[in-house]
C-alpha positions in Angstrom: -14.1 5.9 2.4 -11.1 7.9 4.2 -9.0 4.5 3.9 -9.8 4.1 -0.1 -9.3 7.2 -0.9 -5.8 7.1 1.2 -5.0 4.1 -0.8 -5.5 6.6 -3.9 -2.0 7.5 -3.2 -0.6 4.0 -3.5 -2.5 3.7 -6.4 -0.8 7.1 -8.1 3.0 6.3 -7.1 2.6 2.9 -8.9 0.9 4.4 -12.2 3.9 7.2 -12.0 6.6 4.3 -11.5 5.2 2.0 -14.1 5.1 5.3 -16.2 8.7 5.7 -15.4 9.8 2.4 -16.1 8.3 2.4 -19.9 10.1 5.4 -20.4 13.4 4.4 -18.6 13.4 7.4 -16.4 14.3 7.6 -12.7 11.6 4.8 -10.4 10.7 5.2 -7.1 12.1 2.8 -4.9 10.4 -0.6 -3.6 10.8 0.7 0.0 9.2 3.7 -0.9 5.9 1.8 -2.7 5.9 -0.2 0.5 6.0 2.6 2.6 3.1 4.3 0.5 1.3 0.8 0.8 2.1 1.0 4.7 0.7 4.5 5.4 -1.7 5.4 2.6 -4.2 2.1 2.3 -2.5 -1.1 0.5 -5.4 -1.3 -0.9 -4.4 1.0 -3.8 -0.9 -0.6 -4.0 -3.0 -3.8 -4.5 -5.2 -2.7 -7.5 -2.7 -1.0 -9.2 -0.1 -4.0 -9.1 -3.0 -6.1 -11.0 -4.3 -3.1 -13.3 -0.8 -2.0 -14.5 1.1 -5.6 -14.1 3.5 -3.5 -12.5 5.5 -5.8 -9.6 3.7 -8.9 -10.1 6.7 -11.2 -11.1 9.1 -10.2 -8.3 8.4 -12.5 -5.3 10.1 -10.6 -2.9 8.2 -7.6 -3.6 5.3 -9.4 -3.4 6.0 -11.4 -0.1 6.2 -7.8 1.7 3.3 -6.5 0.0 1.6 -9.6 1.9 2.4 -8.7 4.9 1.6 -5.2 4.3 -2.0 -6.3 4.0 -2.0 -8.9 6.6 -1.4 -6.1 9.0 -3.4 -3.6 7.3 -5.9 -6.6 7.6 -6.0 -7.0 10.9 -5.9 -3.2 11.9 -9.3 -3.0 9.8 -10.9 -6.4 11.9 -9.8 -4.5 15.3 -11.2 -1.4 14.4 -14.6 -2.0 12.9 -14.8 -5.5 16.0 -14.5 -2.3 18.5 -11.4 -4.0 19.9 -9.0 -1.1 18.2 -10.0 2.3 18.2 -8.7 5.3 16.0 -7.0 7.1 18.6 -5.4 4.2 19.7 -4.2 3.7 16.7 -2.8 7.2 16.4 -0.9 6.7 19.7 0.8 3.3 17.9 2.7 6.2 16.0 3.6 8.7 18.8 
């Protein structure tokens, strides 16, 4: 559940960026969106891309998003199988 809640930060960022794009205002960089996806959870970013039809036609962006999704999938499978613990995951970022 916390993983899905954290994905809400990515969802919100994509929504804000889409609104800014429509209004012609300052935008969140692609690197910023990818950073949020990587740190807070790719699920929110993936859902927002589809719902808002945002960044879906940019192949380079989609490729990087796919890589982030793949890494998140590996981590989730590792944690679900017991091969990776939350504490071990946190030590990767120390």
